[in-house]
MOPAC internal coordinates of N, CA, C and O (Angstrom, degrees):
PM7 1SCF
backbone

  N    0.0000 0     0.00 0     0.00 0    0    0    0
  C    1.4286 1     0.00 0     0.00 0    1    0    0
  C    1.5198 1   107.39 1     0.00 0    2    1    0
  O    1.2310 1   120.98 1   -45.21 1    3    2    1
  N    1.2833 1   115.74 1   134.79 1    3    2    1
  C    1.4569 1   119.88 1   177.97 1    5    3    2
  C    1.5137 1   109.20 1   -68.24 1    6    5    3
  O    1.2310 1   121.02 1   -46.41 1    7    6    5
  N    1.2922 1   115.66 1   133.59 1    7    6    5
  C    1.4600 1   120.94 1   177.29 1    9    7    6
  C    1.5178 1   108.45 1  -120.94 1   10    9    7
  O    1.2310 1   121.23 1   -35.79 1   11   10    9
  N    1.2935 1   115.25 1   144.21 1   11   10    9
  C    1.4568 1   121.23 1  -178.04 1   13   11   10
  C    1.5248 1   108.36 1  -125.20 1   14   13   11
  O    1.2310 1   120.41 1   -92.88 1   15   14   13
  N    1.3356 1   116.83 1    87.12 1   15   14   13
  C    1.4655 1   118.47 1  -179.06 1   17   15   14
  C    1.5237 1   111.57 1   -72.30 1   18   17   15
  O    1.2310 1   121.46 1   -30.90 1   19   18   17
  N    1.2992 1   114.81 1   149.10 1   19   18   17
  C    1.4523 1   122.03 1   177.46 1   21   19   18
  C    1.5323 1   108.42 1  -113.93 1   22   21   19
  O    1.2310 1   119.69 1   -25.93 1   23   22   21
  N    1.3237 1   118.19 1   154.07 1   23   22   21
  C    1.4694 1   120.55 1  -179.00 1   25   23   22
  C    1.5340 1   113.89 1   -54.89 1   26   25   23
  O    1.2310 1   119.87 1   150.94 1   27   26   25
  N    1.3309 1   117.84 1   -29.06 1   27   26   25
  C    1.4669 1   120.05 1  -178.25 1   29   27   26
  C    1.5276 1   112.64 1   -81.83 1   30   29   27
  O    1.2310 1   119.88 1  -175.86 1   31   30   29
  N    1.3336 1   117.84 1     4.14 1   31   30   29
  C    1.4583 1   121.35 1   178.10 1   33   31   30
  C    1.5164 1   113.93 1    94.47 1   34   33   31
  O    1.2310 1   120.11 1   167.81 1   35   34   33
  N    1.3165 1   117.39 1   -12.19 1   35   34   33
  C    1.4651 1   120.60 1   177.40 1   37   35   34
  C    1.5254 1   108.57 1   -77.50 1   38   37   35
  O    1.2310 1   120.53 1   -11.26 1   39   38   37
  N    1.2952 1   116.58 1   168.74 1   39   38   37
  C    1.4551 1   119.32 1   178.42 1   41   39   38
  C    1.5093 1   111.40 1  -162.79 1   42   41   39
  O    1.2310 1   121.00 1    -4.04 1   43   42   41
  N    1.2937 1   115.69 1   175.96 1   43   42   41
  C    1.4587 1   121.21 1   177.33 1   45   43   42
  C    1.5192 1   107.82 1  -144.25 1   46   45   43
  O    1.2310 1   120.91 1   -12.96 1   47   46   45
  N    1.3049 1   115.87 1   167.04 1   47   46   45
  C    1.4596 1   120.56 1   179.20 1   49   47   46
  C    1.5163 1   109.40 1  -135.65 1   50   49   47
  O    1.2310 1   121.13 1    -6.62 1   51   50   49
  N    1.3004 1   115.45 1   173.38 1   51   50   49
  C    1.4588 1   120.84 1  -176.80 1   53   51   50
  C    1.5235 1   111.79 1  -115.59 1   54   53   51
  O    1.2310 1   119.41 1  -113.95 1   55   54   53
  N    1.3375 1   118.73 1    66.05 1   55   54   53
  C    1.4664 1   118.65 1  -179.03 1   57   55   54
  C    1.5233 1   113.19 1   -63.18 1   58   57   55
  O    1.2310 1   119.78 1   146.22 1   59   58   57
  N    1.3309 1   118.02 1   -33.78 1   59   58   57
  C    1.4674 1   119.57 1   179.74 1   61   59   58
  C    1.5260 1   110.80 1   -63.53 1   62   61   59
  O    1.2310 1   120.74 1   136.70 1   63   62   61
  N    1.3312 1   116.18 1   -43.30 1   63   62   61
  C    1.4602 1   119.99 1   177.99 1   65   63   62
  C    1.5248 1   110.41 1   -64.73 1   66   65   63
  O    1.2310 1   120.16 1   136.83 1   67   66   65
  N    1.3178 1   117.30 1   -43.17 1   67   66   65
  C    1.4629 1   120.97 1   179.72 1   69   67   66
  C    1.5281 1   111.05 1   -62.59 1   70   69   67
  O    1.2310 1   120.20 1   137.66 1   71   70   69
  N    1.3276 1   117.22 1   -42.34 1   71   70   69
  C    1.4710 1   120.31 1   177.55 1   73   71   70
  C    1.5178 1   110.04 1   -60.52 1   74   73   71
  O    1.2310 1   120.59 1   137.42 1   75   74   73
  N    1.3198 1   116.47 1   -42.58 1   75   74   73
  C    1.4585 1   120.63 1  -179.64 1   77   75   74
  C    1.5330 1   110.90 1   -64.59 1   78   77   75
  O    1.2310 1   120.45 1   130.72 1   79   78   77
  N    1.3375 1   116.75 1   -49.28 1   79   78   77
  C    1.4607 1   120.69 1  -177.05 1   81   79   78
  C    1.5248 1   112.85 1   -66.06 1   82   81   79
  O    1.2310 1   120.49 1   146.64 1   83   82   81
  N    1.3307 1   116.67 1   -33.36 1   83   82   81
  C    1.4712 1   120.67 1  -177.99 1   85   83   82
  C    1.5203 1   112.63 1   -92.05 1   86   85   83
  O    1.2310 1   120.21 1   170.52 1   87   86   85
  N    1.3152 1   117.20 1    -9.48 1   87   86   85
  C    1.4620 1   119.72 1  -178.16 1   89   87   86
  C    1.5152 1   112.18 1    66.90 1   90   89   87
  O    1.2310 1   120.52 1  -145.02 1   91   90   89
  N    1.3362 1   116.60 1    34.98 1   91   90   89
  C    1.4614 1   122.03 1  -177.82 1   93   91   90
  C    1.5236 1   110.48 1  -108.05 1   94   93   91
  O    1.2310 1   121.02 1   -31.18 1   95   94   93
  N    1.3139 1   115.66 1   148.82 1   95   94   93
  C    1.4582 1   120.26 1   171.41 1   97   95   94
  C    1.5320 1   107.34 1   -80.19 1   98   97   95
  O    1.2310 1   120.04 1   -14.74 1   99   98   97
  N    1.3304 1   117.53 1   165.26 1   99   98   97
  C    1.4697 1   118.57 1   177.49 1  101   99   98
  C    1.5357 1   112.49 1   -54.95 1  102  101   99
  O    1.2310 1   119.84 1   138.57 1  103  102  101
  N    1.3210 1   117.91 1   -41.43 1  103  102  101
  C    1.4712 1   120.68 1  -179.94 1  105  103  102
  C    1.5298 1   111.17 1   -67.11 1  106  105  103
  O    1.2310 1   120.09 1   137.71 1  107  106  105
  N    1.3221 1   117.43 1   -42.29 1  107  106  105
  C    1.4617 1   120.47 1   178.53 1  109  107  106
  C    1.5225 1   111.04 1   -62.97 1  110  109  107
  O    1.2310 1   120.36 1   138.71 1  111  110  109
  N    1.3349 1   116.92 1   -41.29 1  111  110  109
  C    1.4527 1   120.76 1   179.25 1  113  111  110
  C    1.5272 1   110.53 1   -64.45 1  114  113  111
  O    1.2310 1   120.46 1   137.09 1  115  114  113
  N    1.3281 1   116.72 1   -42.91 1  115  114  113
  C    1.4647 1   120.92 1   177.67 1  117  115  114
  C    1.5205 1   110.49 1   -59.58 1  118  117  115
  O    1.2310 1   120.24 1   133.82 1  119  118  117
  N    1.3345 1   117.15 1   -46.18 1  119  118  117
  C    1.4678 1   121.25 1   179.15 1  121  119  118
  C    1.5256 1   111.21 1   -61.90 1  122  121  119
  O    1.2310 1   120.49 1   136.51 1  123  122  121
  N    1.3245 1   116.68 1   -43.49 1  123  122  121
  C    1.4606 1   121.10 1   179.80 1  125  123  122
  C    1.5235 1   111.24 1   -62.15 1  126  125  123
  O    1.2310 1   120.24 1   132.36 1  127  126  125
  N    1.3238 1   117.14 1   -47.64 1  127  126  125
  C    1.4597 1   120.52 1  -179.60 1  129  127  126
  C    1.5204 1   111.39 1   -65.91 1  130  129  127
  O    1.2310 1   119.88 1   144.85 1  131  130  129
  N    1.3327 1   117.83 1   -35.15 1  131  130  129
  C    1.4646 1   120.94 1   175.38 1  133  131  130
  C    1.5272 1   110.98 1   -62.96 1  134  133  131
  O    1.2310 1   120.43 1   136.24 1  135  134  133
  N    1.3315 1   116.77 1   -43.76 1  135  134  133
  C    1.4653 1   120.14 1   178.80 1  137  135  134
  C    1.5212 1   111.14 1   -64.24 1  138  137  135
  O    1.2310 1   120.10 1   138.88 1  139  138  137
  N    1.3264 1   117.42 1   -41.12 1  139  138  137
  C    1.4579 1   120.65 1   177.86 1  141  139  138
  C    1.5257 1   111.14 1   -63.88 1  142  141  139
  O    1.2310 1   120.36 1   139.05 1  143  142  141
  N    1.3208 1   116.91 1   -40.95 1  143  142  141
  C    1.4653 1   120.16 1   179.60 1  145  143  142
  C    1.5244 1   111.11 1   -64.39 1  146  145  143
  O    1.2310 1   119.93 1   140.64 1  147  146  145
  N    1.3310 1   117.73 1   -39.36 1  147  146  145
  C    1.4706 1   121.09 1   179.57 1  149  147  146
  C    1.5242 1   111.99 1   -70.73 1  150  149  147
  O    1.2310 1   120.05 1   149.96 1  151  150  149
  N    1.3278 1   117.51 1   -30.04 1  151  150  149
  C    1.4680 1   121.08 1  -176.73 1  153  151  150
  C    1.5295 1   112.54 1   -81.21 1  154  153  151
  O    1.2310 1   119.63 1   165.08 1  155  154  153
  N    1.3127 1   118.31 1   -14.92 1  155  154  153
  C    1.4710 1   123.30 1   179.88 1  157  155  154
  C    1.5298 1   112.92 1    53.51 1  158  157  155
  O    1.2310 1   119.20 1  -132.45 1  159  158  157
  N    1.3320 1   119.13 1    47.55 1  159  158  157
  C    1.4674 1   119.25 1  -177.14 1  161  159  158
  C    1.5295 1   113.37 1   -67.08 1  162  161  159
  O    1.2310 1   120.10 1   156.80 1  163  162  161
  N    1.3175 1   117.42 1   -23.20 1  163  162  161
  C    1.4547 1   119.35 1  -178.19 1  165  163  162
  C    1.5260 1   112.79 1   -85.50 1  166  165  163
  O    1.2310 1   120.20 1   172.56 1  167  166  165
  N    1.3327 1   117.22 1    -7.44 1  167  166  165
  C    1.4618 1   120.48 1  -177.91 1  169  167  166
  C    1.5241 1   112.05 1   -61.07 1  170  169  167
  O    1.2310 1   120.04 1   151.72 1  171  170  169
  N    1.3145 1   117.53 1   -28.28 1  171  170  169
  C    1.4642 1   119.83 1  -178.68 1  173  171  170
  C    1.5297 1   112.43 1   -88.49 1  174  173  171
  O    1.2310 1   119.79 1   174.84 1  175  174  173
  N    1.3145 1   118.01 1    -5.16 1  175  174  173
  C    1.4648 1   120.78 1   178.92 1  177  175  174
  C    1.5177 1   109.03 1   -78.03 1  178  177  175
  O    1.2310 1   120.79 1   -33.08 1  179  178  177
  N    1.2971 1   116.09 1   146.92 1  179  178  177
  C    1.4544 1   120.90 1   176.97 1  181  179  178
  C    1.5262 1   109.59 1  -150.01 1  182  181  179
  O    1.2310 1   120.48 1   -27.62 1  183  182  181
  N    1.3228 1   116.68 1   152.38 1  183  182  181
  C    1.4659 1   119.03 1   179.72 1  185  183  182
  C    1.5266 1   111.19 1   -69.50 1  186  185  183
  O    1.2310 1   121.05 1   -38.02 1  187  186  185
  N    1.2959 1   115.60 1   141.98 1  187  186  185
  C    1.4645 1   122.66 1   175.37 1  189  187  186
  C    1.5158 1   106.65 1  -120.53 1  190  189  187
  O    1.2310 1   119.87 1   -96.83 1  191  190  189
  N    1.3415 1   117.85 1    83.17 1  191  190  189
  C    1.4680 1   120.60 1  -173.99 1  193  191  190
  C    1.5148 1   113.91 1   -56.71 1  194  193  191
  O    1.2310 1   119.88 1   146.18 1  195  194  193
  N    1.3238 1   117.83 1   -33.82 1  195  194  193
  C    1.4628 1   119.53 1  -178.58 1  197  195  194
  C    1.5234 1   111.22 1   -64.04 1  198  197  195
  O    1.2310 1   119.40 1   152.29 1  199  198  197
  N    1.3232 1   118.75 1   -27.71 1  199  198  197
  C    1.4635 1   121.26 1   178.26 1  201  199  198
  C    1.5215 1   111.37 1  -103.39 1  202  201  199
  O    1.2310 1   120.05 1   175.11 1  203  202  201
  N    1.3317 1   117.51 1    -4.89 1  203  202  201
  C    1.4627 1   122.77 1  -176.60 1  205  203  202
  C    1.5214 1   110.98 1    56.92 1  206  205  203
  O    1.2310 1   120.74 1  -139.87 1  207  206  205
  N    1.3304 1   116.18 1    40.13 1  207  206  205
  C    1.4556 1   122.17 1  -179.55 1  209  207  206
  C    1.5197 1   110.17 1  -137.92 1  210  209  207
  O    1.2310 1   121.24 1    -8.15 1  211  210  209
  N    1.3054 1   115.23 1   171.85 1  211  210  209
  C    1.4631 1   121.40 1   171.34 1  213  211  210
  C    1.5111 1   106.37 1  -110.59 1  214  213  211
  O    1.2310 1   120.78 1   -49.64 1  215  214  213
  N    1.3377 1   116.11 1   130.36 1  215  214  213
  C    1.4783 1   120.39 1  -178.46 1  217  215  214
  C    1.4990 1   110.11 1  -123.58 1  218  217  215
  O    1.2310 1   120.10 1   180.00 1  219  218  217

């Protein structure tokens, strides 16, 4: 999901765009994001400064 951070720490996201690109209804998108949050798939990601990427 696209995130748009602001200097004050607030941010916004693009759920409408994500629903459109994924072909999901609002309820399906909510369920999908809930499942992803419970599974913690990003917990194993870490910054790799030498490659300037996240792996």
